[in-house]
C-alpha positions as CSV (number, residue, x, y, z in Angstrom):
1,M,0.0,0.0,0.0
2,E,1.1,3.5,-0.7
3,Y,0.8,5.9,2.2
4,N,0.1,9.4,0.8
5,D,1.2,12.7,2.3
6,Q,-2.2,13.3,4.0
7,M,-1.9,10.0,6.0
8,K,1.7,10.8,6.9
9,N,0.8,14.3,8.0
10,R,-2.0,12.9,10.2
11,V,0.6,10.7,12.0
12,K,3.0,13.6,12.3
13,R,0.2,15.7,14.0
14,I,-0.5,12.8,16.3
15,E,3.2,12.6,17.2
16,G,3.2,16.3,18.0
17,Q,0.1,15.9,20.2
18,L,1.8,13.1,22.1
19,R,4.9,15.1,22.7
20,G,2.7,17.9,24.0
21,I,1.0,15.5,26.3
22,L,4.3,14.3,27.7
23,K,5.4,17.9,28.2
24,M,2.1,18.5,30.1
25,M,2.8,15.5,32.3
26,E,6.4,16.6,33.0
27,E,5.1,20.0,34.0
28,E,2.5,18.4,36.2
29,K,-0.5,20.0,34.5
30,D,-4.0,19.3,35.6
31,C,-5.1,15.8,34.9
32,K,-8.3,17.0,33.2
33,N,-6.3,18.8,30.6
34,V,-4.0,15.7,30.1
35,I,-7.0,13.4,29.7
36,T,-8.6,15.9,27.2
37,Q,-5.5,15.8,25.1
38,L,-5.2,12.0,25.3
39,S,-8.8,11.7,24.2
40,A,-8.2,14.0,21.3
41,T,-5.2,12.0,20.3
42,R,-7.1,8.7,20.5
43,S,-9.8,10.2,18.2
44,A,-7.1,11.3,15.7
45,I,-5.6,7.8,15.7
46,D,-9.1,6.3,15.2
47,R,-9.7,8.6,12.2
48,T,-6.3,7.8,10.8
49,I,-7.0,4.1,11.0
50,G,-10.3,4.7,9.2
51,V,-8.6,6.6,6.4
52,I,-5.9,4.0,5.9
53,V,-8.3,1.1,6.0
54,S,-10.8,2.7,3.6
55,S,-8.1,3.8,1.2
56,N,-6.6,0.3,1.2
57,L,-10.1,-1.3,0.7
58,V,-10.8,0.9,-2.3
59,D,-7.5,-0.1,-3.9
60,C,-8.0,-3.8,-3.1
61,V,-11.6,-3.9,-4.4
62,R,-10.6,-2.1,-7.6
63,S,-7.7,-4.5,-8.2
64,A,-10.0,-7.5,-7.4
65,N,-12.7,-6.3,-9.8
66,E,-10.2,-5.8,-12.5
67,Q,-9.1,-9.5,-12.0
68,G,-12.7,-10.7,-11.8
69,Q,-12.4,-11.8,-8.2
70,E,-15.0,-11.6,-5.5
71,T,-14.6,-8.7,-3.0
72,D,-16.7,-10.0,0.0
73,E,-13.6,-11.3,1.8
74,L,-11.8,-8.0,1.3
75,V,-14.7,-6.1,2.9
76,K,-14.9,-8.5,5.8
77,E,-11.2,-8.1,6.4
78,A,-11.4,-4.4,6.4
79,V,-14.4,-4.4,8.8
80,N,-12.4,-6.8,11.1
81,L,-9.4,-4.4,11.1
82,L,-11.6,-1.5,12.1
83,V,-13.3,-3.6,14.9
84,K,-9.9,-4.8,16.2
85,S,-8.7,-1.2,16.3
86,R,-11.4,-0.3,18.9
């Protein structure tokens, strides 16, 4: 799979969020603020997983259709990846 710049930029933003959270912890910031940032990071990770799985699914289905193959298993696998990520 080819990971485009949008996907990579999402991960870089998440990396920045995590560094910010670590800094907040080192500075002993209020736990509510830390939890809020952790929650935002988790949401960003979940969205990134969705983008990657859906992009990969589109590519795989397109390729399978071109080769005359069934796509049901590909869809099931993609759904399983999303379920496992939660």
